Chimera marker file (.cmm) of the C-alpha trace (Angstrom):
<marker_set name="trace">
<marker id="1" x="0.000" y="0.000" z="0.000" r="1" g="1" b="0" radius="0.5"/>
<marker id="2" x="1.140" y="3.485" z="-0.739" r="1" g="1" b="0" radius="0.5"/>
<marker id="3" x="0.734" y="6.712" z="1.181" r="1" g="1" b="0" radius="0.5"/>
<marker id="4" x="-1.340" y="8.269" z="-1.567" r="1" g="1" b="0" radius="0.5"/>
<marker id="5" x="-4.701" y="9.630" z="-0.560" r="1" g="1" b="0" radius="0.5"/>
<marker id="6" x="-7.629" y="9.767" z="-2.844" r="1" g="1" b="0" radius="0.5"/>
<marker id="7" x="-10.445" y="12.269" z="-2.666" r="1" g="1" b="0" radius="0.5"/>
<marker id="8" x="-13.966" y="11.137" z="-2.801" r="1" g="1" b="0" radius="0.5"/>
<marker id="9" x="-16.293" y="12.710" z="-5.370" r="1" g="1" b="0" radius="0.5"/>
<marker id="10" x="-18.015" y="14.655" z="-2.562" r="1" g="1" b="0" radius="0.5"/>
<marker id="11" x="-14.686" y="16.135" z="-1.447" r="1" g="1" b="0" radius="0.5"/>
<marker id="12" x="-13.827" y="17.110" z="-5.049" r="1" g="1" b="0" radius="0.5"/>
<marker id="13" x="-17.178" y="18.870" z="-5.489" r="1" g="1" b="0" radius="0.5"/>
<marker id="14" x="-16.652" y="20.883" z="-2.296" r="1" g="1" b="0" radius="0.5"/>
<marker id="15" x="-13.194" y="22.035" z="-3.429" r="1" g="1" b="0" radius="0.5"/>
<marker id="16" x="-14.581" y="23.106" z="-6.842" r="1" g="1" b="0" radius="0.5"/>
<marker id="17" x="-17.382" y="25.096" z="-5.182" r="1" g="1" b="0" radius="0.5"/>
<marker id="18" x="-14.992" y="27.004" z="-2.907" r="1" g="1" b="0" radius="0.5"/>
<marker id="19" x="-12.875" y="28.217" z="-5.860" r="1" g="1" b="0" radius="0.5"/>
<marker id="20" x="-15.714" y="30.316" z="-7.388" r="1" g="1" b="0" radius="0.5"/>
<marker id="21" x="-16.497" y="31.728" z="-3.948" r="1" g="1" b="0" radius="0.5"/>
<marker id="22" x="-12.859" y="32.795" z="-3.565" r="1" g="1" b="0" radius="0.5"/>
<marker id="23" x="-12.887" y="34.322" z="-7.079" r="1" g="1" b="0" radius="0.5"/>
<marker id="24" x="-16.092" y="36.215" z="-6.261" r="1" g="1" b="0" radius="0.5"/>
<marker id="25" x="-14.578" y="37.545" z="-3.035" r="1" g="1" b="0" radius="0.5"/>
<marker id="26" x="-11.449" y="38.642" z="-4.938" r="1" g="1" b="0" radius="0.5"/>
<marker id="27" x="-13.577" y="40.341" z="-7.603" r="1" g="1" b="0" radius="0.5"/>
<marker id="28" x="-15.611" y="42.132" z="-4.924" r="1" g="1" b="0" radius="0.5"/>
<marker id="29" x="-12.417" y="43.326" z="-3.237" r="1" g="1" b="0" radius="0.5"/>
<marker id="30" x="-11.044" y="44.586" z="-6.573" r="1" g="1" b="0" radius="0.5"/>
<marker id="31" x="-14.320" y="46.312" z="-7.364" r="1" g="1" b="0" radius="0.5"/>
<marker id="32" x="-14.324" y="48.070" z="-4.003" r="1" g="1" b="0" radius="0.5"/>
<marker id="33" x="-10.678" y="49.069" z="-4.491" r="1" g="1" b="0" radius="0.5"/>
<marker id="34" x="-11.402" y="50.520" z="-7.956" r="1" g="1" b="0" radius="0.5"/>
<marker id="35" x="-14.468" y="52.337" z="-6.666" r="1" g="1" b="0" radius="0.5"/>
<marker id="36" x="-12.426" y="53.849" z="-3.835" r="1" g="1" b="0" radius="0.5"/>
<marker id="37" x="-9.762" y="54.958" z="-6.329" r="1" g="1" b="0" radius="0.5"/>
<marker id="38" x="-12.436" y="56.506" z="-8.555" r="1" g="1" b="0" radius="0.5"/>
<marker id="39" x="-13.873" y="58.478" z="-5.651" r="1" g="1" b="0" radius="0.5"/>
<marker id="40" x="-10.418" y="59.728" z="-4.630" r="1" g="1" b="0" radius="0.5"/>
<marker id="41" x="-9.472" y="60.759" z="-8.187" r="1" g="1" b="0" radius="0.5"/>
<marker id="42" x="-12.809" y="62.499" z="-8.639" r="1" g="1" b="0" radius="0.5"/>
<marker id="43" x="-12.265" y="64.445" z="-5.412" r="1" g="1" b="0" radius="0.5"/>
<marker id="44" x="-8.670" y="65.287" z="-6.403" r="1" g="1" b="0" radius="0.5"/>
<marker id="45" x="-9.816" y="66.560" z="-9.802" r="1" g="1" b="0" radius="0.5"/>
<marker id="46" x="-12.587" y="68.636" z="-8.243" r="1" g="1" b="0" radius="0.5"/>
<marker id="47" x="-10.079" y="70.196" z="-5.823" r="1" g="1" b="0" radius="0.5"/>
<marker id="48" x="-7.666" y="70.845" z="-8.712" r="1" g="1" b="0" radius="0.5"/>
<marker id="49" x="-10.398" y="72.548" z="-10.749" r="1" g="1" b="0" radius="0.5"/>
<marker id="50" x="-11.435" y="74.740" z="-7.821" r="1" g="1" b="0" radius="0.5"/>
<marker id="51" x="-7.805" y="75.665" z="-7.079" r="1" g="1" b="0" radius="0.5"/>
<marker id="52" x="-7.054" y="76.630" z="-10.695" r="1" g="1" b="0" radius="0.5"/>
<marker id="53" x="-10.264" y="78.682" z="-10.889" r="1" g="1" b="0" radius="0.5"/>
<marker id="54" x="-9.307" y="80.478" z="-7.685" r="1" g="1" b="0" radius="0.5"/>
<marker id="55" x="-5.740" y="81.102" z="-8.952" r="1" g="1" b="0" radius="0.5"/>
<marker id="56" x="-7.046" y="82.388" z="-12.299" r="1" g="1" b="0" radius="0.5"/>
<marker id="57" x="-9.397" y="84.772" z="-10.486" r="1" g="1" b="0" radius="0.5"/>
<marker id="58" x="-6.596" y="86.025" z="-8.250" r="1" g="1" b="0" radius="0.5"/>
<marker id="59" x="-4.309" y="86.551" z="-11.235" r="1" g="1" b="0" radius="0.5"/>
<marker id="60" x="-6.976" y="88.548" z="-13.077" r="1" g="1" b="0" radius="0.5"/>
<marker id="61" x="-7.621" y="90.680" z="-9.999" r="1" g="1" b="0" radius="0.5"/>
<marker id="62" x="-3.886" y="91.307" z="-9.521" r="1" g="1" b="0" radius="0.5"/>
<marker id="63" x="-3.493" y="92.372" z="-13.157" r="1" g="1" b="0" radius="0.5"/>
<marker id="64" x="-6.484" y="94.702" z="-12.911" r="1" g="1" b="0" radius="0.5"/>
<marker id="65" x="-5.225" y="96.158" z="-9.626" r="1" g="1" b="0" radius="0.5"/>
<marker id="66" x="-1.787" y="96.750" z="-11.140" r="1" g="1" b="0" radius="0.5"/>
<marker id="67" x="-3.275" y="98.596" z="-14.121" r="1" g="1" b="0" radius="0.5"/>
<marker id="68" x="-5.604" y="100.636" z="-11.946" r="1" g="1" b="0" radius="0.5"/>
<marker id="69" x="-2.686" y="101.592" z="-9.694" r="1" g="1" b="0" radius="0.5"/>
<marker id="70" x="-0.869" y="102.921" z="-12.786" r="1" g="1" b="0" radius="0.5"/>
<marker id="71" x="-3.951" y="104.904" z="-13.865" r="1" g="1" b="0" radius="0.5"/>
<marker id="72" x="-4.652" y="106.561" z="-10.504" r="1" g="1" b="0" radius="0.5"/>
<marker id="73" x="-2.056" y="109.338" z="-10.972" r="1" g="1" b="0" radius="0.5"/>
<marker id="74" x="-3.849" y="110.249" z="-14.195" r="1" g="1" b="0" radius="0.5"/>
<marker id="75" x="-7.121" y="110.525" z="-12.301" r="1" g="1" b="0" radius="0.5"/>
<marker id="76" x="-5.366" y="112.814" z="-9.801" r="1" g="1" b="0" radius="0.5"/>
<marker id="77" x="-4.046" y="114.995" z="-12.642" r="1" g="1" b="0" radius="0.5"/>
<marker id="78" x="-7.508" y="115.252" z="-14.217" r="1" g="1" b="0" radius="0.5"/>
<marker id="79" x="-9.007" y="116.272" z="-10.879" r="1" g="1" b="0" radius="0.5"/>
<marker id="80" x="-6.326" y="118.956" z="-10.471" r="1" g="1" b="0" radius="0.5"/>
<marker id="81" x="-7.014" y="120.182" z="-14.031" r="1" g="1" b="0" radius="0.5"/>
<marker id="82" x="-10.715" y="120.535" z="-13.255" r="1" g="1" b="0" radius="0.5"/>
<marker id="83" x="-9.949" y="122.525" z="-10.092" r="1" g="1" b="0" radius="0.5"/>
<marker id="84" x="-7.663" y="124.933" z="-11.987" r="1" g="1" b="0" radius="0.5"/>
<marker id="85" x="-8.565" y="128.615" z="-12.149" r="1" g="1" b="0" radius="0.5"/>
<marker id="86" x="-10.446" y="129.317" z="-15.373" r="1" g="1" b="0" radius="0.5"/>
<marker id="87" x="-9.702" y="133.044" z="-15.516" r="1" g="1" b="0" radius="0.5"/>
<marker id="88" x="-7.243" y="134.756" z="-17.866" r="1" g="1" b="0" radius="0.5"/>
<marker id="89" x="-4.957" y="132.443" z="-19.819" r="1" g="1" b="0" radius="0.5"/>
<marker id="90" x="-6.560" y="129.364" z="-18.256" r="1" g="1" b="0" radius="0.5"/>
<marker id="91" x="-7.691" y="127.893" z="-21.583" r="1" g="1" b="0" radius="0.5"/>
<marker id="92" x="-4.112" y="127.463" z="-22.803" r="1" g="1" b="0" radius="0.5"/>
<marker id="93" x="-2.961" y="126.087" z="-19.453" r="1" g="1" b="0" radius="0.5"/>
<marker id="94" x="-5.945" y="123.749" z="-19.357" r="1" g="1" b="0" radius="0.5"/>
<marker id="95" x="-5.100" y="122.437" z="-22.845" r="1" g="1" b="0" radius="0.5"/>
<marker id="96" x="-1.446" y="121.894" z="-21.896" r="1" g="1" b="0" radius="0.5"/>
<marker id="97" x="-2.582" y="120.023" z="-18.774" r="1" g="1" b="0" radius="0.5"/>
<marker id="98" x="-4.872" y="117.740" z="-20.741" r="1" g="1" b="0" radius="0.5"/>
<marker id="99" x="-2.106" y="117.128" z="-23.305" r="1" g="1" b="0" radius="0.5"/>
<marker id="100" x="0.252" y="116.173" z="-20.474" r="1" g="1" b="0" radius="0.5"/>
<marker id="101" x="-2.307" y="113.759" z="-19.031" r="1" g="1" b="0" radius="0.5"/>
<marker id="102" x="-2.855" y="112.201" z="-22.462" r="1" g="1" b="0" radius="0.5"/>
<marker id="103" x="0.897" y="111.771" z="-22.851" r="1" g="1" b="0" radius="0.5"/>
<marker id="104" x="1.091" y="110.064" z="-19.424" r="1" g="1" b="0" radius="0.5"/>
<marker id="105" x="-1.814" y="107.768" z="-20.276" r="1" g="1" b="0" radius="0.5"/>
<marker id="106" x="-0.300" y="106.762" z="-23.628" r="1" g="1" b="0" radius="0.5"/>
<marker id="107" x="3.025" y="106.076" z="-21.886" r="1" g="1" b="0" radius="0.5"/>
<marker id="108" x="1.278" y="103.889" z="-19.295" r="1" g="1" b="0" radius="0.5"/>
<marker id="109" x="-0.411" y="101.930" z="-22.072" r="1" g="1" b="0" radius="0.5"/>
<marker id="110" x="2.886" y="101.614" z="-23.949" r="1" g="1" b="0" radius="0.5"/>
<marker id="111" x="4.544" y="100.163" z="-20.836" r="1" g="1" b="0" radius="0.5"/>
<marker id="112" x="1.759" y="97.591" z="-20.757" r="1" g="1" b="0" radius="0.5"/>
<marker id="113" x="2.461" y="96.539" z="-24.352" r="1" g="1" b="0" radius="0.5"/>
<marker id="114" x="-0.376" y="98.473" z="-25.984" r="1" g="1" b="0" radius="0.5"/>
<marker id="115" x="0.517" y="99.975" z="-29.363" r="1" g="1" b="0" radius="0.5"/>
<marker id="116" x="-1.632" y="102.146" z="-31.644" r="1" g="1" b="0" radius="0.5"/>
<marker id="117" x="-2.440" y="100.904" z="-35.135" r="1" g="1" b="0" radius="0.5"/>
<marker id="118" x="-1.119" y="103.237" z="-37.818" r="1" g="1" b="0" radius="0.5"/>
<marker id="119" x="-3.977" y="103.527" z="-40.275" r="1" g="1" b="0" radius="0.5"/>
<marker id="120" x="-3.750" y="106.827" z="-42.159" r="1" g="1" b="0" radius="0.5"/>
<marker id="121" x="-2.231" y="106.294" z="-45.624" r="1" g="1" b="0" radius="0.5"/>
<marker id="122" x="-2.157" y="102.509" z="-45.204" r="1" g="1" b="0" radius="0.5"/>
<marker id="123" x="-4.024" y="100.009" z="-47.365" r="1" g="1" b="0" radius="0.5"/>
<marker id="124" x="-7.318" y="98.930" z="-45.815" r="1" g="1" b="0" radius="0.5"/>
<marker id="125" x="-6.875" y="95.673" z="-43.855" r="1" g="1" b="0" radius="0.5"/>
<marker id="126" x="-10.095" y="94.175" z="-42.431" r="1" g="1" b="0" radius="0.5"/>
<marker id="127" x="-8.036" y="92.496" z="-39.699" r="1" g="1" b="0" radius="0.5"/>
<marker id="128" x="-7.009" y="95.874" z="-38.254" r="1" g="1" b="0" radius="0.5"/>
<marker id="129" x="-9.445" y="98.428" z="-39.725" r="1" g="1" b="0" radius="0.5"/>
<marker id="130" x="-13.207" y="98.854" z="-39.641" r="1" g="1" b="0" radius="0.5"/>
<marker id="131" x="-14.435" y="100.788" z="-42.667" r="1" g="1" b="0" radius="0.5"/>
<marker id="132" x="-17.125" y="103.239" z="-41.613" r="1" g="1" b="0" radius="0.5"/>
<marker id="133" x="-17.452" y="104.837" z="-45.029" r="1" g="1" b="0" radius="0.5"/>
<marker id="134" x="-16.050" y="104.687" z="-48.541" r="1" g="1" b="0" radius="0.5"/>
<marker id="135" x="-15.525" y="107.905" z="-50.443" r="1" g="1" b="0" radius="0.5"/>
<marker id="136" x="-14.069" y="108.778" z="-53.841" r="1" g="1" b="0" radius="0.5"/>
<marker id="137" x="-10.763" y="110.574" z="-53.290" r="1" g="1" b="0" radius="0.5"/>
<marker id="138" x="-8.647" y="112.059" z="-56.064" r="1" g="1" b="0" radius="0.5"/>
<marker id="139" x="-4.960" y="111.360" z="-55.881" r="1" g="1" b="0" radius="0.5"/>
<marker id="140" x="-5.492" y="108.393" z="-53.550" r="1" g="1" b="0" radius="0.5"/>
<marker id="141" x="-5.233" y="104.731" z="-54.451" r="1" g="1" b="0" radius="0.5"/>
<marker id="142" x="-8.238" y="102.452" z="-54.229" r="1" g="1" b="0" radius="0.5"/>
<marker id="143" x="-8.490" y="100.953" z="-50.721" r="1" g="1" b="0" radius="0.5"/>
<marker id="144" x="-6.227" y="103.543" z="-49.052" r="1" g="1" b="0" radius="0.5"/>
<marker id="145" x="-7.254" y="104.781" z="-45.599" r="1" g="1" b="0" radius="0.5"/>
<marker id="146" x="-7.854" y="108.535" z="-45.991" r="1" g="1" b="0" radius="0.5"/>
<marker id="147" x="-9.238" y="109.400" z="-42.553" r="1" g="1" b="0" radius="0.5"/>
<marker id="148" x="-9.129" y="107.852" z="-39.098" r="1" g="1" b="0" radius="0.5"/>
<marker id="149" x="-12.174" y="108.401" z="-36.878" r="1" g="1" b="0" radius="0.5"/>
<marker id="150" x="-11.079" y="106.242" z="-33.949" r="1" g="1" b="0" radius="0.5"/>
<marker id="151" x="-7.583" y="104.907" z="-33.406" r="1" g="1" b="0" radius="0.5"/>
<marker id="152" x="-7.169" y="101.147" z="-33.121" r="1" g="1" b="0" radius="0.5"/>
<marker id="153" x="-4.919" y="99.418" z="-30.598" r="1" g="1" b="0" radius="0.5"/>
<marker id="154" x="-2.996" y="96.160" z="-30.289" r="1" g="1" b="0" radius="0.5"/>
<marker id="155" x="-1.833" y="94.359" z="-27.163" r="1" g="1" b="0" radius="0.5"/>
<marker id="156" x="1.200" y="92.478" z="-28.393" r="1" g="1" b="0" radius="0.5"/>
<marker id="157" x="-0.143" y="90.452" z="-31.332" r="1" g="1" b="0" radius="0.5"/>
<marker id="158" x="-3.743" y="90.650" z="-30.123" r="1" g="1" b="0" radius="0.5"/>
<marker id="159" x="-6.202" y="93.182" z="-31.537" r="1" g="1" b="0" radius="0.5"/>
<marker id="160" x="-7.845" y="95.180" z="-28.765" r="1" g="1" b="0" radius="0.5"/>
<marker id="161" x="-9.881" y="97.473" z="-31.005" r="1" g="1" b="0" radius="0.5"/>
<marker id="162" x="-9.841" y="98.004" z="-34.767" r="1" g="1" b="0" radius="0.5"/>
<marker id="163" x="-9.311" y="101.492" z="-36.162" r="1" g="1" b="0" radius="0.5"/>
<marker id="164" x="-12.536" y="103.054" z="-37.509" r="1" g="1" b="0" radius="0.5"/>
<marker id="165" x="-11.589" y="104.568" z="-40.856" r="1" g="1" b="0" radius="0.5"/>
<marker id="166" x="-12.743" y="106.191" z="-44.100" r="1" g="1" b="0" radius="0.5"/>
<marker id="167" x="-11.445" y="104.361" z="-47.178" r="1" g="1" b="0" radius="0.5"/>
<marker id="168" x="-10.781" y="105.785" z="-50.661" r="1" g="1" b="0" radius="0.5"/>
<marker id="169" x="-12.958" y="104.322" z="-53.387" r="1" g="1" b="0" radius="0.5"/>
<marker id="170" x="-11.595" y="104.050" z="-56.914" r="1" g="1" b="0" radius="0.5"/>
<link id1="1" id2="2" r="1" g="1" b="0" radius="0.2"/>
<link id1="2" id2="3" r="1" g="1" b="0" radius="0.2"/>
<link id1="3" id2="4" r="1" g="1" b="0" radius="0.2"/>
<link id1="4" id2="5" r="1" g="1" b="0" radius="0.2"/>
<link id1="5" id2="6" r="1" g="1" b="0" radius="0.2"/>
<link id1="6" id2="7" r="1" g="1" b="0" radius="0.2"/>
<link id1="7" id2="8" r="1" g="1" b="0" radius="0.2"/>
<link id1="8" id2="9" r="1" g="1" b="0" radius="0.2"/>
<link id1="9" id2="10" r="1" g="1" b="0" radius="0.2"/>
<link id1="10" id2="11" r="1" g="1" b="0" radius="0.2"/>
<link id1="11" id2="12" r="1" g="1" b="0" radius="0.2"/>
<link id1="12" id2="13" r="1" g="1" b="0" radius="0.2"/>
<link id1="13" id2="14" r="1" g="1" b="0" radius="0.2"/>
<link id1="14" id2="15" r="1" g="1" b="0" radius="0.2"/>
<link id1="15" id2="16" r="1" g="1" b="0" radius="0.2"/>
<link id1="16" id2="17" r="1" g="1" b="0" radius="0.2"/>
<link id1="17" id2="18" r="1" g="1" b="0" radius="0.2"/>
<link id1="18" id2="19" r="1" g="1" b="0" radius="0.2"/>
<link id1="19" id2="20" r="1" g="1" b="0" radius="0.2"/>
<link id1="20" id2="21" r="1" g="1" b="0" radius="0.2"/>
<link id1="21" id2="22" r="1" g="1" b="0" radius="0.2"/>
<link id1="22" id2="23" r="1" g="1" b="0" radius="0.2"/>
<link id1="23" id2="24" r="1" g="1" b="0" radius="0.2"/>
<link id1="24" id2="25" r="1" g="1" b="0" radius="0.2"/>
<link id1="25" id2="26" r="1" g="1" b="0" radius="0.2"/>
<link id1="26" id2="27" r="1" g="1" b="0" radius="0.2"/>
<link id1="27" id2="28" r="1" g="1" b="0" radius="0.2"/>
<link id1="28" id2="29" r="1" g="1" b="0" radius="0.2"/>
<link id1="29" id2="30" r="1" g="1" b="0" radius="0.2"/>
<link id1="30" id2="31" r="1" g="1" b="0" radius="0.2"/>
<link id1="31" id2="32" r="1" g="1" b="0" radius="0.2"/>
<link id1="32" id2="33" r="1" g="1" b="0" radius="0.2"/>
<link id1="33" id2="34" r="1" g="1" b="0" radius="0.2"/>
<link id1="34" id2="35" r="1" g="1" b="0" radius="0.2"/>
<link id1="35" id2="36" r="1" g="1" b="0" radius="0.2"/>
<link id1="36" id2="37" r="1" g="1" b="0" radius="0.2"/>
<link id1="37" id2="38" r="1" g="1" b="0" radius="0.2"/>
<link id1="38" id2="39" r="1" g="1" b="0" radius="0.2"/>
<link id1="39" id2="40" r="1" g="1" b="0" radius="0.2"/>
<link id1="40" id2="41" r="1" g="1" b="0" radius="0.2"/>
<link id1="41" id2="42" r="1" g="1" b="0" radius="0.2"/>
<link id1="42" id2="43" r="1" g="1" b="0" radius="0.2"/>
<link id1="43" id2="44" r="1" g="1" b="0" radius="0.2"/>
<link id1="44" id2="45" r="1" g="1" b="0" radius="0.2"/>
<link id1="45" id2="46" r="1" g="1" b="0" radius="0.2"/>
<link id1="46" id2="47" r="1" g="1" b="0" radius="0.2"/>
<link id1="47" id2="48" r="1" g="1" b="0" radius="0.2"/>
<link id1="48" id2="49" r="1" g="1" b="0" radius="0.2"/>
<link id1="49" id2="50" r="1" g="1" b="0" radius="0.2"/>
<link id1="50" id2="51" r="1" g="1" b="0" radius="0.2"/>
<link id1="51" id2="52" r="1" g="1" b="0" radius="0.2"/>
<link id1="52" id2="53" r="1" g="1" b="0" radius="0.2"/>
<link id1="53" id2="54" r="1" g="1" b="0" radius="0.2"/>
<link id1="54" id2="55" r="1" g="1" b="0" radius="0.2"/>
<link id1="55" id2="56" r="1" g="1" b="0" radius="0.2"/>
<link id1="56" id2="57" r="1" g="1" b="0" radius="0.2"/>
<link id1="57" id2="58" r="1" g="1" b="0" radius="0.2"/>
<link id1="58" id2="59" r="1" g="1" b="0" radius="0.2"/>
<link id1="59" id2="60" r="1" g="1" b="0" radius="0.2"/>
<link id1="60" id2="61" r="1" g="1" b="0" radius="0.2"/>
<link id1="61" id2="62" r="1" g="1" b="0" radius="0.2"/>
<link id1="62" id2="63" r="1" g="1" b="0" radius="0.2"/>
<link id1="63" id2="64" r="1" g="1" b="0" radius="0.2"/>
<link id1="64" id2="65" r="1" g="1" b="0" radius="0.2"/>
<link id1="65" id2="66" r="1" g="1" b="0" radius="0.2"/>
<link id1="66" id2="67" r="1" g="1" b="0" radius="0.2"/>
<link id1="67" id2="68" r="1" g="1" b="0" radius="0.2"/>
<link id1="68" id2="69" r="1" g="1" b="0" radius="0.2"/>
<link id1="69" id2="70" r="1" g="1" b="0" radius="0.2"/>
<link id1="70" id2="71" r="1" g="1" b="0" radius="0.2"/>
<link id1="71" id2="72" r="1" g="1" b="0" radius="0.2"/>
<link id1="72" id2="73" r="1" g="1" b="0" radius="0.2"/>
<link id1="73" id2="74" r="1" g="1" b="0" radius="0.2"/>
<link id1="74" id2="75" r="1" g="1" b="0" radius="0.2"/>
<link id1="75" id2="76" r="1" g="1" b="0" radius="0.2"/>
<link id1="76" id2="77" r="1" g="1" b="0" radius="0.2"/>
<link id1="77" id2="78" r="1" g="1" b="0" radius="0.2"/>
<link id1="78" id2="79" r="1" g="1" b="0" radius="0.2"/>
<link id1="79" id2="80" r="1" g="1" b="0" radius="0.2"/>
<link id1="80" id2="81" r="1" g="1" b="0" radius="0.2"/>
<link id1="81" id2="82" r="1" g="1" b="0" radius="0.2"/>
<link id1="82" id2="83" r="1" g="1" b="0" radius="0.2"/>
<link id1="83" id2="84" r="1" g="1" b="0" radius="0.2"/>
<link id1="84" id2="85" r="1" g="1" b="0" radius="0.2"/>
<link id1="85" id2="86" r="1" g="1" b="0" radius="0.2"/>
<link id1="86" id2="87" r="1" g="1" b="0" radius="0.2"/>
<link id1="87" id2="88" r="1" g="1" b="0" radius="0.2"/>
<link id1="88" id2="89" r="1" g="1" b="0" radius="0.2"/>
<link id1="89" id2="90" r="1" g="1" b="0" radius="0.2"/>
<link id1="90" id2="91" r="1" g="1" b="0" radius="0.2"/>
<link id1="91" id2="92" r="1" g="1" b="0" radius="0.2"/>
<link id1="92" id2="93" r="1" g="1" b="0" radius="0.2"/>
<link id1="93" id2="94" r="1" g="1" b="0" radius="0.2"/>
<link id1="94" id2="95" r="1" g="1" b="0" radius="0.2"/>
<link id1="95" id2="96" r="1" g="1" b="0" radius="0.2"/>
<link id1="96" id2="97" r="1" g="1" b="0" radius="0.2"/>
<link id1="97" id2="98" r="1" g="1" b="0" radius="0.2"/>
<link id1="98" id2="99" r="1" g="1" b="0" radius="0.2"/>
<link id1="99" id2="100" r="1" g="1" b="0" radius="0.2"/>
<link id1="100" id2="101" r="1" g="1" b="0" radius="0.2"/>
<link id1="101" id2="102" r="1" g="1" b="0" radius="0.2"/>
<link id1="102" id2="103" r="1" g="1" b="0" radius="0.2"/>
<link id1="103" id2="104" r="1" g="1" b="0" radius="0.2"/>
<link id1="104" id2="105" r="1" g="1" b="0" radius="0.2"/>
<link id1="105" id2="106" r="1" g="1" b="0" radius="0.2"/>
<link id1="106" id2="107" r="1" g="1" b="0" radius="0.2"/>
<link id1="107" id2="108" r="1" g="1" b="0" radius="0.2"/>
<link id1="108" id2="109" r="1" g="1" b="0" radius="0.2"/>
<link id1="109" id2="110" r="1" g="1" b="0" radius="0.2"/>
<link id1="110" id2="111" r="1" g="1" b="0" radius="0.2"/>
<link id1="111" id2="112" r="1" g="1" b="0" radius="0.2"/>
<link id1="112" id2="113" r="1" g="1" b="0" radius="0.2"/>
<link id1="113" id2="114" r="1" g="1" b="0" radius="0.2"/>
<link id1="114" id2="115" r="1" g="1" b="0" radius="0.2"/>
<link id1="115" id2="116" r="1" g="1" b="0" radius="0.2"/>
<link id1="116" id2="117" r="1" g="1" b="0" radius="0.2"/>
<link id1="117" id2="118" r="1" g="1" b="0" radius="0.2"/>
<link id1="118" id2="119" r="1" g="1" b="0" radius="0.2"/>
<link id1="119" id2="120" r="1" g="1" b="0" radius="0.2"/>
<link id1="120" id2="121" r="1" g="1" b="0" radius="0.2"/>
<link id1="121" id2="122" r="1" g="1" b="0" radius="0.2"/>
<link id1="122" id2="123" r="1" g="1" b="0" radius="0.2"/>
<link id1="123" id2="124" r="1" g="1" b="0" radius="0.2"/>
<link id1="124" id2="125" r="1" g="1" b="0" radius="0.2"/>
<link id1="125" id2="126" r="1" g="1" b="0" radius="0.2"/>
<link id1="126" id2="127" r="1" g="1" b="0" radius="0.2"/>
<link id1="127" id2="128" r="1" g="1" b="0" radius="0.2"/>
<link id1="128" id2="129" r="1" g="1" b="0" radius="0.2"/>
<link id1="129" id2="130" r="1" g="1" b="0" radius="0.2"/>
<link id1="130" id2="131" r="1" g="1" b="0" radius="0.2"/>
<link id1="131" id2="132" r="1" g="1" b="0" radius="0.2"/>
<link id1="132" id2="133" r="1" g="1" b="0" radius="0.2"/>
<link id1="133" id2="134" r="1" g="1" b="0" radius="0.2"/>
<link id1="134" id2="135" r="1" g="1" b="0" radius="0.2"/>
<link id1="135" id2="136" r="1" g="1" b="0" radius="0.2"/>
<link id1="136" id2="137" r="1" g="1" b="0" radius="0.2"/>
<link id1="137" id2="138" r="1" g="1" b="0" radius="0.2"/>
<link id1="138" id2="139" r="1" g="1" b="0" radius="0.2"/>
<link id1="139" id2="140" r="1" g="1" b="0" radius="0.2"/>
<link id1="140" id2="141" r="1" g="1" b="0" radius="0.2"/>
<link id1="141" id2="142" r="1" g="1" b="0" radius="0.2"/>
<link id1="142" id2="143" r="1" g="1" b="0" radius="0.2"/>
<link id1="143" id2="144" r="1" g="1" b="0" radius="0.2"/>
<link id1="144" id2="145" r="1" g="1" b="0" radius="0.2"/>
<link id1="145" id2="146" r="1" g="1" b="0" radius="0.2"/>
<link id1="146" id2="147" r="1" g="1" b="0" radius="0.2"/>
<link id1="147" id2="148" r="1" g="1" b="0" radius="0.2"/>
<link id1="148" id2="149" r="1" g="1" b="0" radius="0.2"/>
<link id1="149" id2="150" r="1" g="1" b="0" radius="0.2"/>
<link id1="150" id2="151" r="1" g="1" b="0" radius="0.2"/>
<link id1="151" id2="152" r="1" g="1" b="0" radius="0.2"/>
<link id1="152" id2="153" r="1" g="1" b="0" radius="0.2"/>
<link id1="153" id2="154" r="1" g="1" b="0" radius="0.2"/>
<link id1="154" id2="155" r="1" g="1" b="0" radius="0.2"/>
<link id1="155" id2="156" r="1" g="1" b="0" radius="0.2"/>
<link id1="156" id2="157" r="1" g="1" b="0" radius="0.2"/>
<link id1="157" id2="158" r="1" g="1" b="0" radius="0.2"/>
<link id1="158" id2="159" r="1" g="1" b="0" radius="0.2"/>
<link id1="159" id2="160" r="1" g="1" b="0" radius="0.2"/>
<link id1="160" id2="161" r="1" g="1" b="0" radius="0.2"/>
<link id1="161" id2="162" r="1" g="1" b="0" radius="0.2"/>
<link id1="162" id2="163" r="1" g="1" b="0" radius="0.2"/>
<link id1="163" id2="164" r="1" g="1" b="0" radius="0.2"/>
<link id1="164" id2="165" r="1" g="1" b="0" radius="0.2"/>
<link id1="165" id2="166" r="1" g="1" b="0" radius="0.2"/>
<link id1="166" id2="167" r="1" g="1" b="0" radius="0.2"/>
<link id1="167" id2="168" r="1" g="1" b="0" radius="0.2"/>
<link id1="168" id2="169" r="1" g="1" b="0" radius="0.2"/>
<link id1="169" id2="170" r="1" g="1" b="0" radius="0.2"/>
</marker_set>
């Protein structure tokens, strides 16, 4: 006789039934683990989205505050110009004051990267100009900007406002 042991059919059936139960328990554990991971990643993404929105808002507010801080001296100068004595040669002084304020404002905008669009004498470009009217003009080429009603401005490569112009018609 040998030391080999043989399983009875009942014992074999019990072992086969416990294997699916173990697989089901493993699958349940994996499912719970994946669900937990999903919940954590969803919460992390929601926190990330809220943080980036908050940072974007703070950055926009800081940029606006910085610009406003640069413009406040111009407001002060305008207030002083309005309080100026209007008697005698005040009209000329008032004009010089306003010209000075305009120069300061244009310099502030230039420091911020804002540049005016040169339109007068240029060929009409719908990317930078808005034609308000067309008019026949002798001695001018067809499509040439002959008058600028409102100056256009660029911020770097980005159009802030197109120039409103009158264009020569051939």
